[in-house]
Short mmCIF file of the C-alpha atoms (twelve columns), coordinates in Angstrom:
data_MODEL
# 
_entry.id   MODEL 
# 
loop_
_atom_site.group_PDB 
_atom_site.id 
_atom_site.type_symbol 
_atom_site.label_atom_id 
_atom_site.label_alt_id 
_atom_site.label_comp_id 
_atom_site.label_asym_id 
_atom_site.label_seq_id 
_atom_site.Cartn_x 
_atom_site.Cartn_y 
_atom_site.Cartn_z 
_atom_site.pdbx_PDB_model_num 
ATOM 1   C CA . MET A 1   -1.516  -45.225 -2.982 1 
ATOM 2   C CA . GLU A 2   0.919   -47.440 -3.506 1 
ATOM 3   C CA . LEU A 3   1.988   -50.300 -0.683 1 
ATOM 4   C CA . ASN A 4   5.660   -48.992 -0.671 1 
ATOM 5   C CA . ASP A 5   4.380   -45.059 -0.747 1 
ATOM 6   C CA . LEU A 6   3.000   -45.537 2.363  1 
ATOM 7   C CA . LYS A 7   6.338   -46.570 3.782  1 
ATOM 8   C CA . SER A 8   8.070   -44.583 2.717  1 
ATOM 9   C CA . ASP A 9   5.688   -41.926 4.290  1 
ATOM 10  C CA . TRP A 10  5.552   -43.770 7.476  1 
ATOM 11  C CA . LYS A 11  9.127   -43.948 8.191  1 
ATOM 12  C CA . ASN A 12  9.015   -40.271 7.247  1 
ATOM 13  C CA . ALA A 13  5.874   -39.376 9.632  1 
ATOM 14  C CA . GLY A 14  7.257   -37.537 12.064 1 
ATOM 15  C CA . LYS A 15  10.810  -35.761 10.920 1 
ATOM 16  C CA . ASN A 16  9.359   -32.310 10.861 1 
ATOM 17  C CA . PHE A 17  9.348   -32.100 14.511 1 
ATOM 18  C CA . LYS A 18  8.391   -28.832 15.724 1 
ATOM 19  C CA . SER A 19  9.129   -27.903 19.683 1 
ATOM 20  C CA . GLU A 20  6.981   -26.438 22.215 1 
ATOM 21  C CA . ALA A 21  7.707   -23.033 21.908 1 
ATOM 22  C CA . ASP A 22  6.405   -23.686 18.022 1 
ATOM 23  C CA . LEU A 23  3.461   -25.298 18.355 1 
ATOM 24  C CA . LEU A 24  2.482   -22.981 21.609 1 
ATOM 25  C CA . LEU A 25  2.590   -20.399 18.839 1 
ATOM 26  C CA . MET A 26  1.001   -22.517 16.057 1 
ATOM 27  C CA . THR A 27  -2.360  -22.460 18.523 1 
ATOM 28  C CA . LYS A 28  -2.402  -19.601 19.137 1 
ATOM 29  C CA . ILE A 29  -5.581  -17.255 18.372 1 
ATOM 30  C CA . ALA A 30  -3.980  -14.470 17.805 1 
ATOM 31  C CA . ASN A 31  -1.970  -16.060 14.396 1 
ATOM 32  C CA . HIS A 32  -4.833  -17.430 13.057 1 
ATOM 33  C CA . PRO A 33  -4.239  -15.229 9.569  1 
ATOM 34  C CA . SER A 34  -8.692  -14.576 9.488  1 
ATOM 35  C CA . ILE A 35  -7.482  -12.745 13.099 1 
ATOM 36  C CA . LYS A 36  -4.688  -10.862 11.369 1 
ATOM 37  C CA . LYS A 37  -6.784  -9.439  8.550  1 
ATOM 38  C CA . ILE A 38  -9.671  -8.478  10.422 1 
ATOM 39  C CA . ARG A 39  -6.697  -6.968  13.650 1 
ATOM 40  C CA . THR A 40  -5.682  -4.387  10.461 1 
ATOM 41  C CA . LYS A 41  -9.042  -3.622  8.937  1 
ATOM 42  C CA . LEU A 42  -9.580  -2.438  12.658 1 
ATOM 43  C CA . ILE A 43  -6.538  -0.509  12.814 1 
ATOM 44  C CA . ILE A 44  -7.369  1.026   9.991  1 
ATOM 45  C CA . GLU A 45  -10.877 1.672   9.991  1 
ATOM 46  C CA . THR A 46  -10.586 2.909   13.321 1 
ATOM 47  C CA . VAL A 47  -6.960  5.417   12.414 1 
ATOM 48  C CA . VAL A 48  -9.584  6.859   9.241  1 
ATOM 49  C CA . LEU A 49  -12.477 7.173   11.712 1 
ATOM 50  C CA . LEU A 50  -10.231 8.787   14.415 1 
ATOM 51  C CA . PHE A 51  -8.288  10.297  11.512 1 
ATOM 52  C CA . PHE A 52  -12.207 11.914  10.737 1 
ATOM 53  C CA . LEU A 53  -13.303 12.569  13.685 1 
ATOM 54  C CA . PHE A 54  -10.557 14.831  14.087 1 
ATOM 55  C CA . ILE A 55  -10.811 16.844  11.069 1 
ATOM 56  C CA . TYR A 56  -14.725 17.094  10.265 1 
ATOM 57  C CA . TYR A 57  -15.092 20.231  12.438 1 
ATOM 58  C CA . ASP A 58  -13.087 22.709  10.158 1 
ATOM 59  C CA . TRP A 59  -13.037 20.964  6.799  1 
ATOM 60  C CA . PHE A 60  -16.839 19.889  6.624  1 
ATOM 61  C CA . ASP A 61  -17.475 23.284  7.859  1 
ATOM 62  C CA . GLY A 62  -18.970 21.717  11.043 1 
ATOM 63  C CA . GLU A 63  -19.417 24.983  12.971 1 
ATOM 64  C CA . LYS A 64  -21.839 25.089  10.464 1 
ATOM 65  C CA . LYS A 65  -23.902 23.202  11.552 1 
ATOM 66  C CA . PRO A 66  -26.495 22.177  13.973 1 
ATOM 67  C CA . PHE A 67  -25.738 20.792  17.698 1 
ATOM 68  C CA . TYR A 68  -27.438 18.605  17.258 1 
ATOM 69  C CA . ALA A 69  -26.007 16.934  14.001 1 
ATOM 70  C CA . ASN A 70  -22.524 17.339  14.777 1 
ATOM 71  C CA . LEU A 71  -23.183 15.236  18.551 1 
ATOM 72  C CA . SER A 72  -24.789 11.683  16.343 1 
ATOM 73  C CA . LEU A 73  -21.637 11.912  13.747 1 
ATOM 74  C CA . VAL A 74  -20.092 12.384  16.682 1 
ATOM 75  C CA . VAL A 75  -21.829 9.626   19.038 1 
ATOM 76  C CA . GLY A 76  -22.738 7.300   15.331 1 
ATOM 77  C CA . LEU A 77  -18.371 6.955   14.934 1 
ATOM 78  C CA . LEU A 78  -17.945 6.477   18.580 1 
ATOM 79  C CA . LEU A 79  -20.660 4.158   18.849 1 
ATOM 80  C CA . TYR A 80  -18.933 2.572   15.302 1 
ATOM 81  C CA . ILE A 81  -15.286 2.222   16.854 1 
ATOM 82  C CA . PHE A 82  -16.838 0.919   19.992 1 
ATOM 83  C CA . ASN A 83  -18.262 -1.706  18.406 1 
ATOM 84  C CA . ASP A 84  -15.275 -2.581  15.901 1 
ATOM 85  C CA . VAL A 85  -13.288 -2.954  19.737 1 
ATOM 86  C CA . ILE A 86  -15.731 -5.483  21.145 1 
ATOM 87  C CA . GLY A 87  -16.165 -7.989  17.881 1 
ATOM 88  C CA . TYR A 88  -12.573 -7.902  17.649 1 
ATOM 89  C CA . ILE A 89  -11.846 -8.623  21.078 1 
ATOM 90  C CA . SER A 90  -15.265 -10.848 21.573 1 
ATOM 91  C CA . ILE A 91  -14.334 -12.904 18.344 1 
ATOM 92  C CA . ILE A 92  -10.553 -13.285 19.988 1 
ATOM 93  C CA . ARG A 93  -11.191 -13.805 23.597 1 
ATOM 94  C CA . PRO A 94  -11.343 -18.185 23.604 1 
ATOM 95  C CA . ILE A 95  -14.176 -19.561 24.543 1 
ATOM 96  C CA . ARG A 96  -13.457 -21.624 28.622 1 
ATOM 97  C CA . GLU A 97  -16.921 -24.277 29.231 1 
ATOM 98  C CA . THR A 98  -16.463 -28.159 30.389 1 
ATOM 99  C CA . ASN A 99  -16.547 -28.919 27.036 1 
ATOM 100 C CA . LEU A 100 -16.838 -27.929 23.185 1 
ATOM 101 C CA . LYS A 101 -19.828 -27.863 22.439 1 
ATOM 102 C CA . LEU A 102 -20.943 -26.295 25.665 1 
ATOM 103 C CA . SER A 103 -18.484 -23.633 24.473 1 
ATOM 104 C CA . LEU A 104 -19.531 -23.412 21.268 1 
ATOM 105 C CA . GLN A 105 -22.860 -22.641 22.499 1 
ATOM 106 C CA . ASN A 106 -22.093 -19.894 23.972 1 
ATOM 107 C CA . TYR A 107 -20.021 -18.187 21.396 1 
ATOM 108 C CA . LEU A 108 -22.935 -18.800 18.726 1 
ATOM 109 C CA . ILE A 109 -25.331 -16.418 21.352 1 
ATOM 110 C CA . ARG A 110 -22.711 -14.312 22.430 1 
ATOM 111 C CA . ILE A 111 -22.124 -13.745 17.702 1 
ATOM 112 C CA . LYS A 112 -25.916 -13.183 17.132 1 
ATOM 113 C CA . ARG A 113 -25.764 -10.791 20.303 1 
ATOM 114 C CA . LEU A 114 -22.711 -9.371  18.354 1 
ATOM 115 C CA . SER A 115 -24.725 -8.812  14.770 1 
ATOM 116 C CA . ILE A 116 -26.968 -7.371  16.284 1 
ATOM 117 C CA . SER A 117 -25.276 -4.517  17.594 1 
ATOM 118 C CA . SER A 118 -23.219 -4.536  14.886 1 
ATOM 119 C CA . ILE A 119 -26.258 -4.027  12.206 1 
ATOM 120 C CA . ILE A 120 -27.441 -1.741  14.627 1 
ATOM 121 C CA . ILE A 121 -25.033 0.118   15.030 1 
ATOM 122 C CA . THR A 122 -24.253 0.372   11.129 1 
ATOM 123 C CA . PHE A 123 -26.811 1.575   10.913 1 
ATOM 124 C CA . LEU A 124 -27.254 4.630   12.871 1 
ATOM 125 C CA . TYR A 125 -23.235 5.315   12.117 1 
ATOM 126 C CA . SER A 126 -24.668 5.906   9.182  1 
ATOM 127 C CA . ILE A 127 -27.836 7.970   9.598  1 
ATOM 128 C CA . SER A 128 -25.758 10.198  12.099 1 
ATOM 129 C CA . ILE A 129 -22.984 10.938  8.748  1 
ATOM 130 C CA . ILE A 130 -26.473 10.753  6.506  1 
ATOM 131 C CA . ILE A 131 -27.988 13.730  9.837  1 
ATOM 132 C CA . PHE A 132 -23.916 15.732  9.521  1 
ATOM 133 C CA . PHE A 133 -24.218 16.743  5.971  1 
ATOM 134 C CA . THR A 134 -27.981 17.097  4.844  1 
ATOM 135 C CA . SER A 135 -28.303 18.777  8.138  1 
ATOM 136 C CA . VAL A 136 -28.346 22.423  6.460  1 
ATOM 137 C CA . ILE A 137 -28.716 21.836  2.685  1 
ATOM 138 C CA . THR A 138 -31.548 23.729  0.648  1 
ATOM 139 C CA . PHE A 139 -32.927 20.333  -1.243 1 
ATOM 140 C CA . THR A 140 -32.984 21.014  -5.084 1 
ATOM 141 C CA . LYS A 141 -33.430 17.863  -7.695 1 
ATOM 142 C CA . GLU A 142 -30.148 16.827  -7.929 1 
ATOM 143 C CA . LYS A 143 -29.111 16.938  -4.002 1 
ATOM 144 C CA . GLY A 144 -32.045 15.374  -2.627 1 
ATOM 145 C CA . ILE A 145 -31.495 12.656  -6.209 1 
ATOM 146 C CA . ILE A 146 -27.510 12.319  -4.212 1 
ATOM 147 C CA . LEU A 147 -28.611 12.357  -0.949 1 
ATOM 148 C CA . ILE A 148 -31.278 8.641   -2.586 1 
ATOM 149 C CA . PHE A 149 -28.644 6.818   -4.190 1 
ATOM 150 C CA . SER A 150 -26.459 8.021   -0.620 1 
ATOM 151 C CA . VAL A 151 -28.957 5.807   1.065  1 
ATOM 152 C CA . VAL A 152 -28.887 3.773   -1.605 1 
ATOM 153 C CA . ILE A 153 -25.709 2.893   -0.550 1 
ATOM 154 C CA . ALA A 154 -25.646 2.814   3.154  1 
ATOM 155 C CA . VAL A 155 -28.671 0.340   2.629  1 
ATOM 156 C CA . GLN A 156 -26.406 -2.599  0.545  1 
ATOM 157 C CA . PHE A 157 -22.994 -1.942  3.198  1 
ATOM 158 C CA . ILE A 158 -26.336 -2.916  5.661  1 
ATOM 159 C CA . LEU A 159 -27.479 -6.158  3.388  1 
ATOM 160 C CA . LEU A 160 -23.380 -6.878  2.471  1 
ATOM 161 C CA . SER A 161 -23.031 -6.919  6.558  1 
ATOM 162 C CA . SER A 162 -25.778 -8.714  7.177  1 
ATOM 163 C CA . ARG A 163 -25.482 -11.530 4.661  1 
ATOM 164 C CA . MET A 164 -21.533 -11.765 6.185  1 
ATOM 165 C CA . TRP A 165 -23.146 -12.248 9.927  1 
ATOM 166 C CA . THR A 166 -25.360 -14.504 8.542  1 
ATOM 167 C CA . LYS A 167 -23.054 -16.764 6.640  1 
ATOM 168 C CA . TRP A 168 -21.244 -17.284 9.560  1 
ATOM 169 C CA . ILE A 169 -23.856 -18.210 12.502 1 
ATOM 170 C CA . LYS A 170 -25.187 -20.816 9.842  1 
ATOM 171 C CA . ASN A 171 -22.236 -22.172 9.957  1 
ATOM 172 C CA . LEU A 172 -22.017 -21.917 13.402 1 
ATOM 173 C CA . THR A 173 -25.137 -23.477 13.503 1 
ATOM 174 C CA . LEU A 174 -24.164 -26.625 11.639 1 
ATOM 175 C CA . GLN A 175 -21.021 -27.453 13.568 1 
ATOM 176 C CA . LEU A 176 -23.430 -27.082 16.791 1 
ATOM 177 C CA . LYS A 177 -25.365 -29.157 14.904 1 
ATOM 178 C CA . GLU A 178 -23.280 -31.865 14.357 1 
ATOM 179 C CA . PHE A 179 -21.672 -32.180 17.824 1 
ATOM 180 C CA . ASN A 180 -25.272 -33.162 18.193 1 
ATOM 181 C CA . ILE A 181 -25.213 -36.105 15.299 1 
ATOM 182 C CA . ASP A 182 -21.893 -37.228 16.922 1 
ATOM 183 C CA . GLU A 183 -23.769 -37.751 20.157 1 
ATOM 184 C CA . GLU A 184 -26.323 -39.334 18.911 1 
ATOM 185 C CA . SER A 185 -24.612 -41.809 16.574 1 
# 
C-alpha cells in the first residue's frame, strides 16, 4: 500500500458514522445471518411437522395402526420439535459470565449436551417413523429392501447431524484453546 493511499484512508476513516440504534441492531444476536437461517429452518420444520401431525391419522391410516405405533409417532414428532426449539433458544441465548473465557466454556458445555440430546432424539424420531409405517405391514422381499433403504437413509441423516455437531464443537474448543494460549503468552 502506498503512503498516499494510507493517508487517504486515514482521512476518510470515521466518515461512515453509525448511530447508537444502528450499532445496537448490528450487535443483536437475532440479527446474525446464521441465526436467521436457523430460525427460518426451525419455522419451516415446525410447520411441516405439525401439519404432518394433524394429517397423518387420516392420510396414513392411523386408525388402522396399533396404539403403540400412533403413540410412538406423536411422541417422536413432539420430542423432535421440542428439541429444535430448545436448541434454537440455547443458541441465541447470550451467555453472561464474569469473563468471555468462562462464558465460552459454559457455552461449549451447553452445546455438547445439546448435540447429544439432538442426536438421540433424531434417532428416536427415526425409529418412531419406522415403527409407525411398518406396524401393520406383512413384509415381502421388496418391502424388506425398502425398509433397509429407509433405515440406511435415516442412519445417514443421523451421521450427517453428528458430523455437523462435531465440527461446531471442534471450532468452539479451538476458540477456547486460543484463550489459553493468549493467557500463557
